Structure formats: structure tokens, C-alpha cells
C-alpha positions as CSV (number, residue, x, y, z in Angstrom):
1,M,21.5,-70.4,42.1
2,K,24.5,-71.5,39.8
3,R,21.8,-72.4,37.1
4,C,20.0,-69.0,37.6
5,L,23.5,-67.2,37.1
6,L,24.4,-69.5,33.8
7,A,20.9,-68.9,32.5
8,L,21.0,-65.1,32.8
9,L,24.6,-65.1,31.3
10,L,23.3,-66.9,28.3
11,A,20.5,-64.7,27.8
12,V,22.7,-61.6,27.7
13,L,25.1,-63.3,25.2
14,L,22.1,-64.2,23.0
15,L,21.0,-60.8,23.0
16,S,24.2,-59.0,22.5
17,G,24.5,-61.3,19.5
18,C,21.1,-60.3,18.0
19,S,21.8,-56.8,18.3
20,S,25.2,-56.9,16.5
21,S,23.5,-58.9,13.6
22,V,20.6,-56.1,13.1
23,P,22.0,-53.2,11.1
24,E,21.2,-49.6,12.5
25,P,18.2,-47.8,10.6
26,A,19.7,-45.9,7.7
27,A,19.4,-42.2,8.2
28,S,16.8,-40.7,5.7
29,E,18.2,-38.5,2.9
30,P,16.8,-35.1,2.9
31,A,14.7,-34.4,-0.1
32,A,16.2,-32.1,-2.7
33,I,15.7,-28.5,-2.4
34,E,14.9,-26.7,-5.7
35,P,16.1,-23.2,-5.9
36,T,13.2,-21.1,-5.3
37,T,12.5,-17.6,-6.7
38,S,9.9,-15.0,-6.5
39,P,6.6,-16.9,-7.7
40,T,5.2,-15.6,-11.1
41,L,1.8,-14.2,-11.2
42,S,-0.7,-16.7,-11.7
43,P,-4.5,-17.1,-11.4
44,T,-4.4,-20.5,-9.6
45,P,-2.6,-20.0,-6.1
46,E,0.4,-22.2,-5.6
47,P,1.3,-24.0,-2.3
48,T,2.7,-21.6,0.2
49,P,6.5,-21.8,0.1
50,E,8.9,-21.8,3.1
51,P,10.9,-18.6,3.8
52,T,13.8,-18.4,1.5
53,A,15.1,-14.9,2.7
54,V,15.5,-13.3,5.9
55,P,13.4,-10.4,6.5
56,V,15.0,-7.0,6.8
57,L,14.9,-5.9,10.3
58,Q,17.1,-2.9,10.1
59,P,17.9,-0.6,7.3
60,E,20.6,-2.1,4.7
61,T,21.1,1.3,2.7
62,V,22.6,3.4,5.2
63,L,26.3,3.9,4.3
64,S,28.7,7.0,4.8
65,G,27.4,10.3,4.5
66,A,24.0,11.4,4.6
67,T,22.8,10.3,1.0
68,G,23.9,6.9,2.1
69,G,22.6,5.2,-1.2
70,A,19.3,5.4,0.1
71,S,16.6,5.0,-2.5
72,P,14.4,8.3,-2.5
73,Y,10.6,8.4,-2.6
74,I,7.9,10.9,-3.2
75,L,5.3,11.9,-1.0
76,S,2.6,14.7,-1.7
77,G,2.7,18.1,-0.2
78,S,-0.5,19.8,0.8
79,D,-1.6,20.4,-3.0
80,D,-0.3,20.8,-6.2
81,T,2.3,23.2,-5.6
82,T,4.6,20.9,-3.6
83,V,6.2,17.5,-3.4
84,R,8.0,15.7,-0.6
85,V,11.2,13.8,-1.3
86,C,12.2,11.5,1.2
87,W,15.4,9.2,2.1
88,T,17.2,7.8,4.8
89,G,21.1,8.3,5.7
90,R,23.4,8.9,8.8
91,Y,23.8,12.3,10.4
92,S,25.5,14.9,8.5
93,R,27.9,16.9,10.3
94,S,28.1,19.7,7.8
95,G,24.0,19.9,7.7
96,D,24.1,20.8,4.1
97,V,22.1,18.2,2.7
98,R,19.4,19.1,-0.1
99,V,17.6,18.1,-3.3
100,F,18.6,19.4,-6.8
101,Y,15.9,19.6,-9.1
102,A,14.6,21.1,-12.3
103,A,11.9,20.8,-14.9
104,A,13.4,17.9,-17.3
105,G,14.9,18.6,-20.6
106,E,15.3,16.4,-23.6
107,D,18.0,14.3,-22.0
108,D,16.7,13.8,-18.7
109,A,19.7,15.3,-17.0
110,L,20.1,17.8,-14.2
111,P,20.9,21.1,-16.1
112,N,23.9,23.2,-14.7
113,D,21.8,25.7,-12.5
114,P,19.2,23.6,-11.0
115,G,16.9,24.5,-8.3
116,T,17.5,23.6,-4.8
117,A,15.2,22.4,-1.7
118,G,17.1,22.2,1.6
119,A,16.3,19.0,3.5
120,S,15.5,18.6,7.4
121,G,16.6,15.3,9.1
122,V,15.0,13.6,12.0
123,F,16.2,10.4,14.0
124,L,14.0,7.5,13.0
125,P,12.3,5.9,16.1
126,E,14.8,3.7,18.1
127,G,13.1,-0.1,18.0
128,A,11.5,0.5,14.9
129,F,15.1,0.7,13.1
130,S,18.3,-0.1,14.9
131,G,21.2,2.3,14.5
132,Q,19.0,5.3,14.4
133,P,19.5,6.4,10.7
134,M,18.0,9.7,10.0
135,L,15.3,10.5,7.5
136,Y,15.7,13.5,5.2
137,T,12.7,15.4,3.7
138,A,13.0,18.0,1.4
139,T,10.1,20.0,0.0
140,L,10.3,20.6,-3.7
141,S,7.9,23.8,-5.2
142,V,6.5,22.3,-8.7
143,E,4.1,23.3,-11.3
144,P,1.5,21.0,-12.2
145,G,1.5,19.0,-15.5
146,T,5.4,19.1,-15.5
147,R,8.2,16.5,-15.6
148,Y,11.1,16.9,-13.3
149,V,14.7,15.6,-12.7
150,Y,16.0,15.3,-9.2
151,G,19.2,14.2,-7.4
152,I,20.3,14.1,-3.7
153,S,23.5,16.2,-2.7
154,E,25.3,16.4,0.5
155,D,28.1,19.5,0.9
156,G,27.3,20.8,-2.5
157,A,28.4,17.6,-4.3
158,A,26.7,16.7,-7.6
159,P,24.2,13.9,-7.1
160,D,25.3,10.3,-7.8
161,T,22.2,9.3,-9.3
162,V,19.3,11.2,-10.9
163,Y,15.8,10.2,-11.0
164,H,12.6,11.8,-12.2
165,F,8.9,12.2,-11.8
166,R,5.9,14.0,-13.4
167,T,3.4,16.1,-11.6
168,N,-0.5,15.6,-12.2
169,E,-2.4,18.2,-14.2
170,A,-4.3,20.9,-11.9
171,D,-7.6,19.6,-12.6
172,H,-6.9,15.9,-13.2
173,L,-5.4,12.8,-11.3
174,S,-4.7,9.3,-12.1
175,A,-3.9,6.8,-9.5
176,V,-3.4,3.0,-9.0
177,A,-4.3,1.4,-5.9
178,V,-2.8,-1.9,-4.3
179,S,-3.2,-3.3,-0.8
180,D,-2.4,-6.0,1.6
181,T,1.0,-6.6,-0.3
182,H,2.4,-8.6,2.9
183,L,5.9,-8.3,2.1
184,Y,7.9,-11.4,3.7
185,C,5.1,-13.6,4.2
186,N,6.9,-16.7,3.6
187,E,9.0,-15.3,0.9
188,W,10.9,-12.0,0.1
189,H,8.6,-10.2,-2.8
190,P,9.2,-6.7,-3.5
191,A,9.9,-7.6,-6.9
192,L,6.2,-9.0,-7.2
193,L,4.9,-5.8,-6.2
194,E,7.0,-3.9,-8.7
195,D,5.5,-6.5,-11.4
196,T,2.0,-5.6,-10.5
197,L,2.7,-1.9,-10.3
198,E,4.7,-2.2,-13.9
199,A,1.4,-4.2,-15.1
200,A,-0.7,-1.2,-14.0
201,L,1.6,1.3,-15.5
202,G,1.5,-0.5,-18.8
203,S,-2.2,-1.0,-18.6
204,V,-2.4,3.0,-18.2
205,T,0.1,4.0,-20.8
206,G,-1.1,1.4,-23.0
207,S,-4.6,3.2,-23.3
208,G,-3.0,6.6,-23.9
209,G,-3.4,7.6,-20.1
210,A,-0.9,8.6,-17.6
211,L,-0.1,7.7,-13.9
212,D,0.4,10.0,-11.2
213,M,-0.1,8.3,-7.9
214,V,0.3,4.8,-6.0
215,I,-2.1,4.2,-3.4
216,H,-1.4,1.5,-0.5
217,T,-4.0,0.9,1.9
218,G,-2.1,-1.1,4.2
219,D,-0.6,-4.1,5.5
220,I,2.5,-3.4,3.6
221,M,4.7,-6.0,5.6
222,E,3.7,-9.2,6.9
223,Q,5.1,-8.1,10.3
224,P,5.6,-4.9,12.2
225,R,9.1,-5.5,13.0
226,Y,10.2,-5.9,9.6
227,S,11.9,-2.9,7.8
228,L,10.2,-0.7,5.1
229,D,13.3,-0.8,3.4
230,A,12.1,-4.0,1.6
231,L,9.4,-1.6,-0.1
232,L,11.3,1.6,-0.4
233,D,14.8,0.2,-1.9
234,H,13.2,-2.6,-4.2
235,V,10.1,-0.9,-5.8
236,P,11.8,1.5,-8.2
237,M,8.3,2.9,-9.2
238,L,8.2,4.8,-6.1
239,H,11.4,7.1,-7.0
240,S,8.9,8.6,-9.6
241,F,5.4,8.5,-8.5
242,V,3.7,10.2,-5.6
243,F,3.4,7.7,-3.0
244,T,0.1,7.7,-0.7
245,P,0.0,5.0,2.1
246,V,-2.0,4.3,5.1
247,A,-1.1,1.8,7.6
248,G,-2.8,-1.6,8.1
249,N,-3.1,-4.1,11.4
250,H,0.0,-6.0,10.4
251,D,2.2,-2.8,9.8
252,S,4.0,-0.6,12.6
253,L,1.9,2.6,12.9
254,D,5.1,4.2,14.3
255,A,7.2,3.1,11.4
256,V,4.8,4.0,8.8
257,R,4.4,7.6,10.4
258,A,8.1,7.8,10.7
259,R,8.9,6.6,7.2
260,F,6.2,8.8,5.4
261,P,5.7,12.1,7.3
262,M,2.7,13.3,5.5
263,E,2.4,17.1,5.7
264,D,0.2,18.5,8.7
265,A,-0.6,14.8,9.7
266,D,-2.4,14.6,13.1
267,R,0.1,14.4,15.8
268,Q,-2.2,11.9,17.8
269,T,-3.7,9.7,15.2
270,G,-1.5,10.1,12.3
271,D,-4.4,10.9,10.2
272,Y,-3.6,13.3,7.3
273,W,-5.1,15.1,4.2
274,F,-3.8,16.7,1.1
275,V,-5.6,18.1,-2.3
276,R,-4.2,16.9,-5.6
277,G,-5.8,17.4,-9.0
278,G,-8.9,18.6,-7.3
279,V,-9.3,15.7,-5.0
280,M,-9.2,15.9,-1.3
281,F,-7.8,12.6,0.4
282,V,-8.1,11.9,4.0
283,G,-6.0,9.0,5.2
284,I,-7.2,7.3,8.4
285,E,-4.6,5.3,10.4
286,I,-6.1,2.6,12.1
287,G,-3.4,1.7,14.5
288,L,-4.9,4.1,17.2
289,R,-8.3,2.8,17.7
290,Y,-9.9,5.9,19.7
291,Y,-12.7,6.0,16.9
292,T,-14.1,9.6,18.4
293,Y,-10.4,11.0,17.5
294,H,-10.6,9.8,13.8
295,A,-14.2,11.1,13.5
296,D,-13.3,14.3,15.0
297,Y,-10.5,14.9,12.7
298,L,-12.4,13.9,9.6
299,R,-14.9,16.4,10.5
300,E,-12.5,19.0,11.3
301,V,-10.7,18.7,8.1
302,L,-13.8,18.5,6.0
303,E,-15.3,21.6,7.8
304,N,-12.1,23.5,6.8
305,A,-11.2,22.0,3.5
306,P,-9.8,24.0,0.4
307,E,-11.8,23.9,-2.7
308,H,-12.0,20.7,-4.4
309,N,-14.1,18.5,-6.6
310,W,-14.1,15.0,-4.8
311,T,-13.5,13.6,-1.5
312,V,-11.9,10.3,-0.9
313,V,-11.1,8.4,2.5
314,L,-8.3,6.0,2.5
315,I,-8.5,3.3,5.4
316,H,-7.1,-0.2,5.7
317,N,-10.3,-1.8,7.3
318,A,-13.0,-2.1,4.9
319,M,-16.2,-0.8,6.3
320,R,-18.3,-2.1,3.8
321,S,-17.2,-5.5,2.6
322,N,-18.3,-9.1,2.3
323,G,-14.9,-10.6,3.1
324,S,-13.7,-12.3,6.1
325,H,-13.4,-9.3,8.1
326,A,-16.9,-7.6,7.3
327,I,-18.1,-8.1,10.8
328,D,-15.3,-7.5,12.9
329,G,-15.3,-5.3,15.9
330,P,-13.0,-2.4,14.5
331,V,-14.8,-2.5,11.0
332,M,-18.3,-2.0,12.7
333,N,-16.7,0.6,15.1
334,F,-15.2,2.6,12.2
335,R,-18.4,2.5,10.1
336,Y,-20.3,3.8,13.4
337,F,-18.4,6.6,13.9
338,L,-17.0,7.9,10.7
339,E,-20.1,7.1,8.4
340,P,-22.3,9.9,9.7
341,V,-19.5,12.5,9.2
342,M,-19.2,10.8,5.6
343,D,-23.0,11.5,5.0
344,E,-22.8,15.1,6.3
345,F,-19.8,16.4,4.3
346,D,-20.7,14.2,1.1
347,V,-17.7,11.7,0.8
348,D,-17.6,10.4,-2.4
349,L,-15.5,7.4,-2.3
350,V,-13.8,5.1,0.4
351,I,-10.9,3.0,-0.8
352,A,-9.8,0.1,1.7
353,G,-8.3,-3.1,1.8
354,H,-8.1,-5.9,4.5
355,D,-10.1,-8.7,3.1
356,H,-7.7,-9.6,0.3
357,E,-10.2,-9.6,-2.4
358,Y,-12.3,-7.2,-4.7
359,N,-15.6,-5.9,-4.2
360,R,-17.4,-2.7,-5.0
361,T,-20.9,-1.6,-3.4
362,V,-23.7,-0.1,-4.8
363,L,-24.2,3.8,-3.8
364,L,-24.7,4.0,-0.2
365,G,-24.9,6.6,2.5
366,S,-27.4,9.4,3.3
367,G,-30.6,7.3,3.3
368,A,-29.6,5.4,0.1
369,P,-31.4,2.1,0.4
370,E,-29.4,-1.1,1.5
371,Q,-30.8,-3.1,-1.3
372,P,-31.5,-1.1,-4.2
373,D,-34.0,-2.1,-7.0
374,G,-32.8,-2.6,-10.5
375,D,-29.4,-3.1,-12.0
376,T,-26.5,-2.7,-9.8
377,G,-24.1,-3.4,-12.5
378,A,-24.6,-0.1,-14.5
379,A,-21.7,1.4,-16.4
380,V,-22.3,4.9,-15.1
381,L,-23.6,5.9,-11.4
382,Y,-25.0,9.2,-10.6
383,K,-24.9,9.9,-7.1
384,K,-26.9,12.0,-4.7
385,P,-25.5,14.3,-1.9
386,G,-24.2,12.0,0.9
387,E,-24.1,9.0,-1.1
388,R,-20.9,7.1,-1.9
389,I,-19.2,3.8,-3.0
390,Y,-17.0,1.6,-1.2
391,I,-14.2,-0.2,-2.9
392,T,-12.4,-3.1,-1.2
393,L,-9.0,-3.7,-2.8
394,P,-7.4,-7.1,-3.6
395,S,-4.1,-8.2,-2.6
396,G,-1.4,-6.3,-4.6
397,T,1.0,-9.4,-4.6
398,G,-1.0,-12.5,-4.1
399,L,0.8,-13.7,-1.2
400,K,-2.0,-14.2,1.3
401,Y,-5.7,-14.9,1.1
402,Y,-8.6,-15.7,3.1
403,D,-11.5,-17.8,3.4
404,S,-13.9,-16.1,0.4
405,S,-17.2,-17.3,2.0
406,I,-19.6,-14.4,1.8
407,H,-21.1,-13.1,5.1
408,D,-24.6,-12.2,5.6
409,V,-24.2,-8.3,5.1
410,D,-27.0,-6.1,4.9
411,F,-26.1,-4.1,1.7
412,A,-25.7,-4.8,-2.0
413,F,-22.6,-5.2,-4.2
414,A,-22.1,-4.1,-7.8
415,A,-18.9,-6.2,-8.5
416,E,-16.6,-8.7,-6.6
417,G,-14.0,-11.1,-7.5
418,L,-10.0,-11.5,-7.1
419,E,-10.6,-13.8,-4.3
420,H,-7.6,-15.7,-5.1
421,E,-5.8,-13.6,-7.7
422,P,-3.4,-10.5,-7.3
423,G,-5.1,-7.3,-8.3
424,Y,-5.2,-3.6,-8.6
425,V,-7.5,-0.7,-9.2
426,F,-7.1,2.2,-11.3
427,F,-8.8,5.5,-10.6
428,D,-9.0,8.5,-12.9
429,F,-10.3,11.6,-11.3
430,S,-11.5,14.7,-13.4
431,P,-13.7,17.7,-12.2
432,E,-16.8,16.0,-13.7
433,E,-16.5,12.1,-12.8
434,I,-14.6,9.4,-11.2
435,S,-13.5,6.5,-13.3
436,L,-12.5,3.3,-12.1
437,S,-11.3,-0.3,-13.3
438,A,-10.3,-3.1,-11.4
439,Y,-7.5,-5.7,-13.1
440,S,-6.2,-9.2,-12.2
441,A,-2.5,-8.6,-12.1
442,A,-2.2,-12.4,-13.1
443,T,-4.1,-12.3,-16.2
444,G,-4.5,-8.5,-17.1
445,E,-8.2,-9.0,-17.4
446,E,-10.4,-6.1,-16.3
447,I,-13.1,-7.6,-14.1
448,D,-15.0,-4.4,-13.3
449,A,-15.5,-0.6,-14.5
450,V,-17.7,2.1,-13.4
451,T,-18.2,5.8,-13.7
452,L,-19.5,8.0,-11.2
453,R,-21.0,11.3,-11.6
454,R,-23.1,13.8,-9.5
455,G,-26.8,14.4,-10.2
456,A,-29.5,12.4,-11.9
457,P,-29.2,10.8,-15.5
458,I,-30.6,12.8,-18.4
459,T,-33.8,11.2,-19.4
460,E,-35.1,11.5,-23.2
461,E,-38.1,13.5,-21.6
462,E,-35.9,16.1,-20.4
């Protein structure tokens, strides 16, 4: 027994001595973290970075007073005679909140006797934004083809900041369209969206044109709980151009409807319409997937539409695309319910997103062949009644891409690209034609261009 105890004691001593002679493993040094900035636009996708900023979950710009320093933005009215200026702020006890505005002079300053438009305020929905700030909206009476200056005032005080915008001509409209910006997708990137829009503006003005409107076909934010202030406070171009968004599946439909109160929007679906520059736009909000409601709304609007030259549908889900969502259930359902109405009322153009790549179909609809013969890359297309083309917009920031493998769709495409590049599409509407050009925001290269006209081409025999 004593031998056993001595052997056990000796073993303990030996083990204790061994453990004290072996040093503890050294803690590994953390890798040096390089400062990160918003990535530059590049045609080659970089590895996805880790998050470097906390997403905005509530308004950051609401200070004392109704104006609160919040950035204003512009929506269309029902036609060329009005625009709507919106901004967030706290409840005003006086109730005297308004927009001062006037046609711009040479110095772009507000004159001594500007026009005024009173603002109406509504509380933003609790849950989408904490603290329940108010959204103010003022409707301005405007003339087509005019440059304006404007500022926000409370209690009759002079505005702290003066902004400007230019209205489109009565029979002409130009717009740049982006989609799927996914702000706060791994990094904070409103500046990257501004870079894309600035590139588009430079491309337009460099060729002697002008820009009237910015279209966004959804997935503005990466998650629905993120505040839209990331867009509205950090993309200065929205102070000066009419903004026309629809919500995507990553957006909060309630937040989009609250922050972008389109005039005469449908109370149930959020769908809306307006006419600018002779173009009738119908926005379809996909958040409420009662497809028959959307179809009924589209039919009612088109049946009672005022006079216009072209009809354009804006929707997030691309009904005719060869991207990764080409055969998803919601896509097929929107196609099934909306396309018969589009055929009947001669919708000319459908602008969508969702697939994070660019593609353009041949003329489809109203009995047009699914696989047409001949050259699908013609520079000018002549549409028959009921025919239209479908545009799928690329990502406006390049923050998120999908597998670009092509689905076995049963209709033809005339152009495609930008599977891994940010991009935008420029549209120019006149009474006679629609011209569009698709660009890479990374390189500035034009990857597609086409003009859409009505009727048949004039042949030499005619």
C-alpha cells in the first residue's frame, strides 16, 4: 500500500514539473486592420468587405424645429404643373411650415418676394422610425422647362439653405434609372450611389442633354429595418431632380410609402401613376402580392389616363429577364396577371430590377413571336400596338451580385451584360420616340443603345 502511495506521489510530482517547464501557447496577434473606405467603382468585383459602419435605424437629421436640418427631396406631382418637396422634422407648434420658391435668377438666390407653398405634416409610422418624426410635404406649382430655387421655412423665417431644380419640358423628359443599390450591404455606400448618379449626369450633360428625373426600381436598402435617411441625406442629387422609386423585396413597403408619398397613390397597394413630359408612369409596389389588385389598378388607371405619348410601368420584379430570378413564383404571377392588361392598353416599356444585371428583350406582347427571326440587335425598333420591350436594370452600386447563369427562358434578348459591374440606363422620351442607353458605371462604356418608335419602318419601295 505504501509503495502504491509513493508511486502515485512521484507521478504527481513528475507531471507537475513537466507542466511548469512547458510555456503556455502565445496568444496569436490580431491581423492589422487597414482603414476601409467606400470601394471605388471597378469592373472587377472585389472581395466582400466586413461591415465598417452601423446602419442607420432611425433618423439622424431631426433637430429642433420643423426643418431640423433634414435634406429635402423632390417627387413628381400628377403632371408637369406640380412637384412635391418632402423632408422630415419634428412637430411644429406654430404649424407655419412652408417652402419658399421662385424661378431662379442669375445668382441662384431666393428673391425678396418668393412664392410660398404651405406644408402638411404627418407622423411617420412607428416601427419604421423611432421617435415618430414628421414628414412634411409641400406641393409647388411650376412651369415646364424652368429652373427654380427653393428653401424650407418655419415661422416665416428665411431658409437656412437654398436648393435648386429644373423642370422638364412639356413634351420631353430625360431620366436615369438605377436599381438594387442595397445600401448597407456589408458597408455604408450612399456615396457610391452618388458617384453612379454623377457619372450618369456627366454622361448626359457631356453629350449636350439634360437630366430631369432619377428612377429607382427597388431594393434601395439591404434590410427593411434600415432607415432611408442613408439615401435621402447622403445623395445630394435628390435635392435637385424628381425622384421616382418603387419598393423592392429588401425594402420596407411601409417605409417607402411613408417617405415617398406619391400623389393619388392607391391606399391598398401603394401603386401610383403620374404623367410628365408626355410619359405616363405607373409604379407597381410588389410588397402586397395580391396580384389581382395590381392588375385591377393598372386597368383602371390606363382606362382613365389623361392624354400622353408613352406608357411606362415601373416594377421591381423583372417579368422578362434571364437573371437568377427569371422563373420565381412572384415573377411568374406578375407576368400572368399584368401582361394581358399591358397588351390591351399598349404599354410601351417595362423597367425593372431584381436580377442585378442588365438585359433587354426584343419586342414582346400582343402576339409577337417569342423567338423572332432576323437581327435582334437593330438600332431602331418599330413597335406594333400591344408590343413592348422589357428592361432589367443592373445594380446601381455594385454591392451585390447573383449567379449569372442563364435560365432557359422562352423569349429572346437583344442585349445583356453588367453581371458584375455597377451600371445605369439613361432614357430620353420625346413624342416620336424613346431612346435608351445602358452604361457601365465602372468604365463609362456604353454597352447597349436602341430607339423605340411606333409603326413600321419606311422601305425604299414606299
